[in-house]
Structures are given as structure tokens and as C-alpha cells.
N, C-alpha and C positions, 0 to 999 in steps of 0.2 A: 514248258513242262520238263524238268530234268529228271534224270534217273533217280528213282527211289533207293537203289542199291549202291549208289556211289557214296558210301559213308566213310571210305578211308581217306587219309589225307593225300595220298599219292594218286596221280591220274591212273584210271584203269588202262591197260595196255590191250588195245583192240587191233586185231588183224583185219583188213578189208581185203577180201579176195575178188579180183575182177579180171576181166579180159578172158583168158582161157583159150582153148583150141577149138570150140564148137562153131557151127554156122552163125551163132548169135554172139560172137566175140565182140562185135562193135557195140551193140546194146549192153553186154555185160560190163564193158569197160565205161561206158557212160553211167550205167547204174551205180557202179562202184565208186567213180569219181564224185558223183552227186551226194553219195552218202559220206564220203571223206570230208567233203566241203561242209556237210551239215553237222558233223560231229563237233561238239564244243571242245576246242583245245585246252580249255581250263579243266575239263572233266576227263578227257581222253587223249592218251598218247597213242596215235593212230599209226599202224605200219601197214604198208600196202604190197600185196603179193600178187603177181601174175603167174598162175600155174604153168604157163608155157616156159617160163625161165626161172621161176623162183621156188620150185618145190624144195630143193635142197636147203634153201635158206629159211623156208617155213619150217621144215623139219628141226632145223637147228635151233631156231628161235622158239619152238613151241613150249619148253618149259617156262618161258618168260612171259607168256601170253595169258590174259585173263579170259578173253573171248575172242571169237571170229564171227564175222559178217560175211556169209557167202553171197557174193553178188554175180553169181556166174549162172547164166542161163543156158538150157540145153544140155547136150551130152557132156559128161566129165564134171559138170557142176550141179545139175539138177536130177541126175539119175542115181544118186547114192554113192557114186565114186569118191568125191571129195568129202562127203559126210563120213565115210568109212575111214578115210585117212585120219581126219580130225578125232574121230572116235579112238583111234589107235594112239594118236598123240595126246589124248585126254584134253583136247581144247574144246569147250562148249561153243555151240553156234546156234543161230536164231531160228533155223528152219527144221523141216521134218528130217528124221534120220534116214538110215539106209533103206529100211523096209518101205517107209511112206514115200520116198522120193522114187524108189524104183517101182512101186505100184502105180503112182501118178504119171510117172514118165511114159509108161507103157499104155497107151490109150485103150487098147482092147481089154487089157486086165483091169484098168480102171473102170471101165464101162460095167464090167462084170461085177465088180464091188459096188458100184452105183446101183445096178439093178438089184443086187441082193439087199440093199437097203432101201428098196421100194422108191427109188428115183427113176423118173422116166427118162429114157435114152432113145436115140434113133436107131431103127433096124440098119444093120450093117452086114457086110461080107469081108472076111479077111482073106488076103491073097499073099502068097510067098512067091519068091522069084521063079521057083520051078513049077508054078501053077500052069496047067494046060488050058488053053482056051479060056483065059480070064474074062474077056468080054461076054462070052456065052454065060459063064457062071454068074456074073453079076446081074445080067439082064434076065436071068431065070429066077432071080430072088428079089430085085428092086426094079421100081420104075424110074425113068429119068423125069426130073435131074437128080442127079447124085453128087456127092462131095467125095473127091479122092484125096487121101491124105497119108503121109508116112506114119507109121505107129508110133515112133520115138522121136520125133522132131517137135520144136517149139517155134513161136513167133510166125506161125503160119507158113513156114517154109515147105515147099512142095505140095501145097494145097491147090486143087483146082475144082472149080464148079463145072460140071459136065452136063450140058443141056441137050446135046445131039449125040447120037450113036457113034458117028465117025470121029468125035472128040474123045472117045473113052480110052482107047488103047494109048494114044499118045500121052494122056493124063497119067495113066497107069505107069507107063515107062518113065515119065519124069519123076514119079514118086519112088519107084523102084531104084532110081538112081542115088537116091539119098537114104534108102532103108531096104533091108531085105524082106521086110514084112510091111504090107500096106493094108489101109482099111478104106472101104467104099461104103459110105453112109447114105442114107436116104436124105434128101435135101429138106430142110425144115423151113417153112416159111413163118416169119414172125419177127419180133422185136429182140435186138441183141441187148441182154443185159448181164452185167457182171457184178459180183459181191465178194468184197473182201471180208476176211475174218481175222481177228487177233486173240492170242491167248494160248496158254498151255493147259493148265487144269480148267480155267474158265474161259470159255470161247465166246467172244462178243463180235456180232456181225457190224460191218460198217454201212454207211449209207450206199443204196443202189446206185449203179451209173447205167444209163442207157447210151449205147454207141450208135451212131448213125454216120456211116462212112459218106463222103460226097458221092455225087453221081458218077465220078471217074472211076470208083471202085465197086466191083460186084460183091465184095465182102471185106471184113476187117483184116486185110492181108498185112504183110510186113510194112509196107510204105505207108498204109493207112494207119497203122499203129503209131509209128514214130516220126513221120513227116509232120511238122507243125501246121495245124490247119487242115489236115487232110480229112479229119473226121469231127463230127460234132459230138462232144461227150456231156451228156446232161446229168448233173448231180445236185440234188437227188433226182433219180428217174421219176417221171410223172406217171405214177402208178397208184391205184387205190390201196388203202391200208392192207387189206386181206391179201392181196396178190403180192405186195412188198414184203409183207410178214412170211408168206409162204416161201418166197425165193430166199430170204435171209435163213429161214430154218433149213431149207434144202441145202444151202451152202455149209452150215454147220454139220449137217448129216454127211455130206460128201467128206469134208475135212476129217470126221471121225472114222467113216468107212474106209478111208485110205490110210488110217493110222498115222495122221500127221500132227505136227505140234508147231507152236510159234506163230505161224500165220500162214495164209493161203488165199488164193483168189479163184473163185469158179465162175465160169462162163455158161450162160444159159440162153436158149431161144424161148421167147414167150409166144407160143402159138395160140391159135383159137381153142385148142385142146388143153391148154395150160402150159407151164414151163417145162422144158426138157433140158436136162444138163449136158453140156458138150465135154468139158474137161476141167481139171483143176490144176493151178499152177502153185508149185511148191515154193518157188523163189520168184514172186511177182516183180515186174520191172520197177525200177526206182529212178527212172530218168525224170527230166523236166516235164515230159509229156506223158508219163506213166499213170495208170488208173489207181493204183493203190494210194499213192500220195494225194490224189485228188479226192478220193473218198475219205481218207484220214483228215484232210483239211476241213471237209464238210462236217465232220464229227468234232471239230475244235482242236485237232492236233496238226500243228504245222510240220513242215519237213523236219527241221532240228528235233522237234518232240518225237516224231515218228522214228527217226534214226536212234535216238536214245531208247525209245521203247524197245526196239530190236535188240538192243544190248541188254536190256533188261530181260528179255525172253531167252537169250542165250544163258545168262547167269542163273535165271529160274531153272532152266532145263539141267543144269550141273547139280542143283540141289535135289532134283526129283529122284 
């Protein structure tokens, strides 16, 4: 499937932004290189930029670029910063803009938006670094087990499942080392389901994936995400049609609630009480082990076609 917008005789000049300076630099680099390798050189003249060293070159080259693919996960790439720079440079890109990325990156604000859209979310307590007696505050509002996580990190960095009271303060301190504000959520028991969506004006859900980490992992942490064979990923997820349709509709609702565009991937826990949304990723991983390409493949879109579709989404956003 090639780009429907590649109608000019010259190759489209596409910037792929990879690497960066966040805690997710390694996976950002891998996502970017995978996309570079997938883009058809007959159709695209691809230029690679690492924001750690190439910002000046990106600014200089901006007038010659037709589109950019942001493959930067975490801070600096998924929080609106790079989106704002590209907006100033008038270079269209495939993902959400400044507002959407900022909303999604801050997990507490995102959950407020989800709740306002009638999506189920886990009960939570927010803690800042100056919080006195954080353990007492958490235990006064939530029962163990709980999940401790930084508010603005990705790829499960800093997340701890706490089952015993004496584990709570060390978990809080580890999360505070990564972020000045952290979230402690009620631990939800259920199946881990993820749903990607594609589109700007018309948003289409992709097939659902169930994630089953191996017995070595208590949850879908960084290693379980990116180490080959560490988790079983079932696509399409073995769900009855009403439940699958509900989760897909919830993913579209979340996408809209956060003012996103292009594409996103939302993560859910399917409990006995129905699905709860955990978070939405505005720049889903695009490595060889990533979930978005797996779902797209199940929908009949191979990796080169998905990469080309992302360029289309960037160009469509320019016309909007």
C-alpha cells in the first residue's frame, strides 16, 4: 500500500526524528531506524535527525522538508516540545500537536479527560515531592496492592506494584527520582488489552492485542515490552465481539478526549467490572517488537504500508 498523496514526480522529503534525550532514547532510536528502513526510497528522500545533536540542522533544513515523522518517545518528543518546534518551522508531522501531547503525557490530567468522557479509570492519589507523610495519605485512600508511577514518564519507567506496606515508601522515592509529581493508583486485576487507532478526521480502530507477560514479570514493564519473547502478544485478542467493540470505541473516545490526531494507542485493563483505561500513547513504539505494527499487520497493513500511512497522516494534517 503506497501513499495516495505521493503524486508529484519528485520524492517526498521526509525527516525522521529519532533518539533524543529522554529515558526512552534507546527505543526511540530503534523505532526511528525501523521506520527509516521501511520507507520506500523510490517514494521518499529520508533525512534522519537526532535532537540531541541535530536541532540546528533540522531548523536549517526545515524549508526543504515536506513532512516529519516524530519517533521520539517520552519527554522532549511526546510531551509537545518537538511538536511546538515543528509547528514554528511549519513542518507537518504524523502525531498529535502540542495540546494533545501535553495532555496525554501528564497521566493525571489525561485521566481527568478520560473521566469527563465517561471512561472508567482507577482511583488514584497524587503526590508531590513536598508531600508530608505520603504513605499515610495513600493508605487513607487506597487499599493495597497499588501501582506507583511517575506522572510524566513512559515505557513503564519508575513503575512499581506495591503489595506490602513496607514497600510503599521506597517505591514512592524511586518514582520521585524521575518526576516531581507521582501517581499512586489502585491495582486493577484483569487482562491487559491495547488498542491502536489511525486517522485524522475519520478515526479507525485497529485489531485489539492482549498482552500476557511471562511469569518472570509482574506487569508489562520496559523489559517485558522490548525484550523479544518476554511477553505473549495475542492479536486479535480472544474477546467476544461486544467487549472488543466496546474497547475499540473507548480507544476512539480517549483519542478525541485528548484532542489527538494522526494515531494513538490506548492501554486497558479488562476487569470483571468491564474495561478501565490506563493511558494513551501519542507516539506508539515502532520497533520490530512494538504493538502498533502488529495490530496494523493483522488489519492487512504491513510495516512499509504503515510507515507510508504515517506520512499521509502528516500531509493530511497540513491541509486541515
